[in-house]
Phi, psi and omega in degrees: 000328182301321180294323180292320181299318181295317180296318181296317180292321180295316179292318180296321178296320179294323179290318181292322182287315177071175184290327183294323182289336182273347182287149180291154180290141180265144179276146177273151179229158175215145182234161175213158177250155178244121176282125181245126182223157174201155175237123177268122179270146174296136183208137177222152171225157177220138174229163181214147172272159178294152174257102185251105180286332184085211184275131180249130179228044176077001174260150179309139182225128180246150176203167179227158171228153180247130173255139177245116180252125178240118179229154175301150183305130177084001181276117176286143181215162169229150178239125177245151175241125182283180184285351183089184185257001180295141179301126178076009183288147169233171179293334179278337181217082178284157184231125169271141177265139180264172179287337175276127183309127178083354181278139180225162175222117184279147176205167179224148175248137183236156178262358180233152183293337177282354179055052178242341183250108181294135179264114181236208185229023177261108183306135178079355181244303185222028175259171178250130183253154176196180177229129182296148176232013179087351180242165176290128177250126184273132173237141181253131172261122182260114182259152177212130168260120181291155179291160170089006178276131181249058181285157178296145177299148178139182180273142180235140181219159173207163175230118178253135179261126175264130180237126175259127179248131182218000000 
């Protein structure tokens, strides 16, 4: 009889405990959200290659320089070129200074390949406009030294500042 009682109690215990009592305990959870923010500011940079005319011998001489404008996507910008540092220079008639005191060599910078639109620094008048796309955008400055200048022999230089406004 003893064997039967043990079996009866074991079976009765299994029935009383049931499947729910045998399942593992579940962990409780709670959640939260994190607000993530940032502000992208409009930003532009400009770089330029040299404008090297080479040797001038009184005949018209053309050359180009490339400006690279990088602005944040969707940022409107304009690029202006000042008159340079030559004495008496204007955007329509820039002046390179020579190694001989007082000697100059005139030239002009244009924003079009036909060299008809002078590139200056007056916003809305003679600057070049664009919209940033996050990548460097190439702009070409078309330079021309007009024919017929009888400047003294030697090297001539000028420095023109490119300004991007955004």
